[in-house]
NUKEDREN-658632 format. One record per residue (C-alpha): x, y, z; residue in three letters. Coordinates in steps of 0.5 Angstrom, whole numbers, padded with zeros to 4 digits, always signed. Example, Ala and Ser with C-alpha at 12.3 -4.5 7.8 and 13.67 -1.06 7.14 Angstrom:
// NUKEDREN-658632
+0025-0009+0016ala;+0027-0002+0014ser;
***
This chain:
// NUKEDREN-658632
+0007-0038+0055met;+0000-0040+0056gln;-0005-0035+0060arg;-0007-0036+0067ala;-0014-0039+0067pro;-0017-0033+0070trp;-0014-0029+0064arg;-0017-0034+0059arg;-0024-0034+0062ala;-0024-0026+0062arg;-0022-0027+0054ala;-0027-0032+0053ala;-0032-0027+0056arg;-0029-0021+0051gly;-0027-0017+0057glu;-0020-0013+0057arg;-0014-0012+0061arg;-0013-0005+0063pro;-0009-0002+0057gly;-0012-0007+0052glu;-0015-0003+0046gly;-0022-0004+0043gly;-0023-0004+0035pro;-0024+0003+0035gly;-0017+0004+0038leu;-0014-0001+0033thr;-0017+0002+0027leu;-0014+0009+0030ala;-0007+0006+0031val;-0007+0003+0024ser;-0010+0009+0021phe;-0004+0014+0024leu;+0001+0008+0023thr;+0000+0008+0015leu;+0000+0015+0015ala;+0007+0016+0017val;+0010+0010+0014ala;+0007+0011+0007tyr;+0007+0019+0007gly;+0015+0018+0008leu;+0016+0013+0003ser;+0012+0017-0002tyr;+0016+0023-0001thr;+0022+0020-0006phe;+0018+0023-0012pro;+0019+0030-0008val;+0027+0029-0007phe;+0027+0026-0014tyr;+0029+0033-0018val;+0034+0035-0012ala;+0037+0028-0013leu;+0038+0028-0020leu;+0042+0035-0019ser;+0046+0032-0014glu;+0049+0026-0017phe;+0048+0027-0024gly;+0045+0021-0026tyr;+0040+0020-0032arg;+0033+0019-0030arg;+0033+0011-0030gly;+0038+0010-0026pro;+0036+0015-0020thr;+0029+0012-0021ala;+0032+0005-0020ala;+0033+0007-0012val;+0025+0008-0011tyr;+0025+0001-0015ser;+0029-0002-0011leu;+0025+0001-0005his;+0019-0002-0008met;+0022-0009-0010leu;+0025-0010-0003val;+0018-0008+0001gly;+0014-0013-0004gly;+0019-0019-0003gly;+0019-0019+0004ile;+0011-0019+0004ser;+0011-0027+0005pro;+0016-0027+0011leu;+0012-0021+0014ile;+0005-0024+0013gly;+0008-0031+0016tyr;+0011-0027+0022cys;+0004-0024+0023met;+0001-0030+0023asp;+0005-0033+0028arg;+0007-0028+0033ser;+0003-0022+0032gly;+0005-0015+0031pro;+0008-0013+0038arg;+0015-0014+0036leu;+0014-0014+0029leu;+0012-0006+0028leu;+0017-0003+0033pro;+0022-0006+0029val;+0019-0003+0023gly;+0019+0003+0026ala;+0027+0003+0028val;+0029+0001+0021leu;+0024+0006+0018leu;+0027+0012+0022ala;+0034+0009+0021gly;+0034+0009+0014gly;+0032+0016+0013phe;+0037+0018+0018leu;+0042+0015+0014leu;+0040+0017+0007ser;+0042+0024+0010ala;+0049+0022+0010ala;+0049+0019+0003ala;+0055+0020-0002arg;+0053+0016-0008ser;+0047+0013-0011leu;+0049+0006-0008thr;+0049+0009-0001asp;+0042+0012-0002leu;+0040+0005-0005ala;+0042+0002+0002val;+0039+0007+0006ser;+0032+0009+0003phe;+0032+0003-0002gly;+0033-0003+0003val;+0033+0000+0010leu;+0027+0004+0009val;+0023-0001+0005ala;+0024-0006+0011leu;+0021-0001+0016gly;+0015+0000+0011val;+0014-0007+0010gly;+0014-0009+0018cys;+0009-0003+0019val;+0005-0003+0013gly;-0001-0006+0009ser;+0001-0013+0010val;+0001-0013+0018pro;-0005-0008+0018gln;-0009-0012+0013ser;-0008-0018+0018ala;-0010-0014+0024leu;-0016-0011+0021leu;-0019-0017+0018ala;-0019-0020+0024gln;-0022-0015+0028thr;-0027-0013+0023phe;-0030-0019+0020pro;-0037-0016+0018arg;-0034-0010+0015thr;-0027-0011+0013arg;-0028-0007+0007gly;-0030-0001+0010thr;-0025-0002+0016ala;-0019-0003+0012ile;-0021+0003+0007gly;-0022+0007+0013met;-0015+0005+0016ala;-0012+0006+0009phe;-0014+0013+0008ala;-0009+0015+0013gly;-0004+0013+0007ile;-0007+0019+0003gly;-0007+0023+0008leu;+0000+0022+0010gly;+0002+0023+0002val;-0002+0030+0003phe;+0001+0032+0009leu;+0008+0030+0008leu;+0010+0031+0001ser;+0009+0039+0001pro;+0013+0038+0008leu;+0019+0035+0005ala;+0019+0040-0001gln;+0019+0046+0004ala;+0024+0042+0008leu;+0029+0041+0002ile;+0028+0049+0000ala;+0030+0051+0007ala;+0035+0045+0009leu;+0037+0042+0003thr;+0035+0035+0001trp;+0040+0032+0006arg;+0037+0036+0012gly;+0030+0034+0010ala;+0032+0027+0010phe;+0035+0028+0017leu;+0029+0032+0019ala;+0024+0027+0017leu;+0028+0021+0020gly;+0027+0025+0027ile;+0020+0026+0025leu;+0019+0018+0024ala;+0022+0016+0030ala;+0018+0021+0034gly;+0011+0019+0031leu;+0012+0011+0030leu;+0016+0009+0036leu;+0010+0011+0041pro;+0005+0008+0036leu;+0008+0002+0035thr;+0010+0001+0042thr;+0005+0005+0047leu;-0001+0005+0043leu;-0001-0001+0039leu;-0007-0005+0042pro;-0007-0012+0045arg;-0013-0015+0042pro;-0015-0021+0046ala;-0019-0027+0043gly;-0019-0025+0036ile;-0021-0030+0031pro;-0018-0031+0024ala;-0020-0028+0018pro;-0026-0031+0015gly;-0032-0030+0011pro;-0037-0024+0011ala;-0043-0025+0015ala;-0048-0027+0009asp;-0043-0032+0006met;-0043-0040+0007val;-0036-0043+0007val;-0035-0050+0007thr;-0028-0053+0007gly;-0023-0056+0012pro;-0024-0054+0019ala;-0017-0050+0020ala;-0018-0046+0014gly;-0013-0045+0008trp;-0006-0046+0008thr;-0001-0042+0004leu;+0001-0049+0000arg;-0007-0050-0002glu;-0008-0043-0004ala;-0002-0043-0009leu;-0005-0049-0012arg;-0011-0044-0014thr;-0012-0040-0020arg;-0015-0034-0016thr;-0009-0033-0012leu;-0005-0032-0019trp;-0010-0027-0021tyr;-0010-0023-0015leu;-0002-0023-0016leu;-0003-0021-0023leu;-0008-0015-0021val;-0003-0013-0015phe;+0003-0013-0020phe;+0000-0009-0026leu;-0003-0004-0022thr;+0003-0001-0019pro;+0007-0001-0026ile;+0001+0004-0028gly;+0001+0008-0022met;+0008+0009-0020phe;+0010+0010-0027ala;+0006+0016-0027val;+0007+0018-0019thr;+0014+0018-0019thr;+0015+0022-0025his;+0009+0027-0024gln;+0013+0033-0021val;+0018+0033-0026ile;+0013+0032-0032tyr;+0010+0038-0030ala;+0016+0042-0029val;+0018+0040-0036asp;+0011+0042-0038arg;+0013+0049-0036gly;+0009+0049-0029tyr;+0013+0052-0023gly;+0016+0046-0018his;+0012+0049-0012leu;+0005+0049-0016thr;+0007+0042-0019ala;+0008+0039-0012val;+0002+0043-0009thr;-0003+0040-0014ile;+0000+0033-0014phe;-0001+0033-0006gly;-0008+0033-0007leu;-0007+0026-0010val;-0006+0024-0003gly;-0012+0028+0000ala;-0017+0025-0005phe;-0013+0018-0004ser;-0016+0019+0003ser;-0023+0019+0001val;-0022+0014-0005gly;-0019+0009+0000arg;-0025+0009+0005phe;-0030+0010-0001ala;-0028+0005-0005phe;-0027+0000+0001gly;-0034+0002+0003ala;-0037+0001-0004leu;-0034-0006-0005ser;-0038-0008+0002asp;-0044-0006-0001arg;-0043-0007-0009phe;-0038-0013-0009gly;-0031-0013-0010arg;-0030-0014-0017ala;-0035-0009-0020ala;-0032-0003-0015thr;-0025-0005-0017gly;-0027-0004-0024ile;-0030+0002-0023leu;-0024+0005-0020ser;-0019+0003-0026tyr;-0024+0006-0031ala;-0023+0013-0027leu;-0015+0012-0026thr;-0015+0011-0034ala;-0019+0018-0035leu;-0014+0021-0030gly;-0008+0019-0033ile;-0011+0021-0040leu;-0012+0028-0037ala;-0005+0029-0034leu;-0003+0028-0042leu;-0007+0033-0044leu;-0004+0038-0040ala;-0001+0044-0044pro;+0003+0048-0039gly;+0001+0054-0036pro;-0003+0058-0035pro;-0008+0052-0036val;-0009+0048-0030leu;-0015+0044-0030trp;-0012+0038-0033pro;-0007+0038-0027leu;-0013+0038-0022tyr;-0017+0033-0026ala;-0012+0028-0026tyr;-0011+0030-0018ala;-0018+0028-0017leu;-0019+0022-0022leu;-0013+0019-0021phe;-0012+0021-0013gly;-0019+0018-0012leu;-0017+0011-0014thr;-0009+0012-0012phe;-0009+0006-0007gly;-0017+0004-0008ala;-0015-0003-0010arg;-0011-0004-0003gly;-0017-0005+0001pro;-0021-0009-0004ile;-0016-0014-0005ile;-0015-0015+0002ser;-0022-0016+0004ala;-0023-0020-0002leu;-0017-0025+0000thr;-0020-0025+0007ala;-0026-0028+0004glu;-0023-0032-0001leu;-0018-0036+0004tyr;-0021-0036+0011arg;-0016-0039+0016gly;-0010-0037+0020arg;-0005-0037+0014ser;-0009-0030+0012tyr;-0002-0026+0013gly;+0002-0031+0009ala;-0003-0031+0003ile;-0004-0024+0003phe;+0004-0023+0003gly;+0005-0028-0002met;+0000-0024-0007ile;+0003-0017-0004ser;+0010-0020-0008val;+0006-0018-0014gly;+0005-0011-0012gln;+0013-0010-0010gly;+0015-0013-0017leu;+0010-0008-0020gly;+0012-0002-0016met;+0019-0004-0017ala;+0018-0004-0025leu;+0014+0002-0025gly;+0019+0008-0023pro;+0024+0005-0027trp;+0020+0004-0033leu;+0018+0011-0033gly;+0025+0013-0033gly;+0028+0009-0038val;+0022+0010-0043ile;+0024+0018-0042phe;+0031+0017-0043asp;+0030+0013-0049ala;+0024+0017-0052met;+0025+0024-0049gly;+0018+0024-0047ser;+0013+0021-0042tyr;+0008+0020-0047gln;+0009+0012-0048ala;+0011+0011-0041ala;+0004+0014-0039phe;+0001+0010-0045gly;+0003+0004-0042leu;+0000+0006-0035ala;-0006+0006-0038val;-0006-0001-0041ala;-0003-0004-0035cys;-0010-0001-0031thr;-0014-0004-0037val;-0011-0011-0036ala;-0011-0011-0028ala;-0019-0010-0029ala;-0019-0016-0033ala;-0016-0020-0028phe;-0019-0017-0022leu;-0026-0019-0026ala;-0023-0026-0026arg;-0021-0027-0019ala;-0028-0024-0017gly;-0032-0029-0021ala;-0030-0035-0017his;-0029-0038-0010leu;-0024-0043-0009pro;-0025-0049-0005val;-0019-0053-0002pro;-0018-0060-0006ala;-0017-0064+0001val;-0021-0068+0005ala;-0027-0064+0009gly;-0028-0059+0003ala;-0035-0062+0001val;-0038-0057-0003ser;-0037-0051-0007pro;-0040-0044-0004val;-0043-0038-0007arg;-0039-0034-0011glu;-0036-0027-0009val;-0037-0022-0014thr;
***
C-alpha cells in the first residue's frame, strides 16, 4: 500500500511520524536484540555438561545438537535476507522472537536428544536467524552508510554482553532449578525481552536508502546495483563465504568445549564458567573496536590482525596446566574474547561496500550460509576428535589452522572490488583494502 502524498513529502524532507525512531534508537534496539538472542543461543556450552550426564551420549552426538542449531541458522540466512530486502523487519523480527522463546520453553520438556534437536536445534535457530545478524546488518548498513563498520560493531557488541551476562545466569539457574528449569526460565526471559524490542520499540525508518559504498569511494555499475545472481558469479563472494565458513569452525570447535576442557584440566566448573564469561565481555569491546578500526585502517588489514590474536588465544588455552595456574585461562579470555565475533562487523561492512544495492540482505545471507555450515561443523568436530583421540589438542590445533586459512581468504577478498559484467558497468573502481 502506497503512502499518502503528505507522508511521502514528509519522508522526502527527512521528517518522521510520532513513534518513528532515528538512527540512535535503531542502533540501541539492534544492540539489545542481538544481546538477548545470541546470549541465549550461546548458553548451550553451559548446558552441555548437564546434558551429557542426563542423556548419557558421548560428546560428539551431544554436541551435534548445537551443530544442527548452527546449520539451520546458517541455512535459512539467504531466505532471511530476501525477506528483509522485500518486506523489512516489521514482521520478521517478532516472528523470530516467538520462535526463539518457544524453542527454549519446549527444550525444558525434552525427553531425548531428538526432542532437544527439534526444540533447540531447529526452533531456537530459526528464531535467532529471524532476529539476528543478517536482518540487523541490513538495517544498520542502510542507516549508517558512512560509518557502517563502527555502527555494526557497536550493535554486535551486544552479542558479547549477552554472552557475558547470560552464561553465568544459565549456570546459576541450572544449579538452582536443574537444566530443565533453566531452559524454562530463559524461555520466559526471552519472551519478556524480545517481544517488546521487536514490536513496540523497533523503529520504523522512513526513506532509508539501500546500502551503498562508503563516502570516499567512487562506484560505477548498473543503476539498480548488484543482484544475488550477479554476485554469485564473482570470486569475491566465494572468498567471503569461505572466510565465514572457516572462521566459526575454529571458533566453535573451541567455545563449545571450553568449559568441559577446563573441567577436564582440573579447574572448578564455576571457575571455568566465570572466566569464560569474560570471553563475552571482551567480545563486546572487540566487536566495536575492530569495526571502528576497519573504518579507519581497512577491512582486510583489521581482520588479519584479529585472526592473529585469535590464534594466540587458542594457544594460551592449550598451555593451561590446571589449578592453581589461572593466567593461561585469562590470556585466552582476553585474546580470544576480543576477537570472538570481530569478523562479523568487518564482513558485514565489506559486503555492503562490495555489493551495493537493494539485494544486500540476500547477498549477505548467502555469504552467511558459510557461517552456518562452519558453526555446525565446529562443535561436532571438536567432540568427534575428542572421542577418537581422548583429548582436545588436535581439535584446538585444527581451530588454529582454520583461522590462518580464513585470514588468507579475507586478504584475497579485500584486495579486489568486483564490477557487474552487465550493461552499465563501465569501469572498475578503487580497490577496497
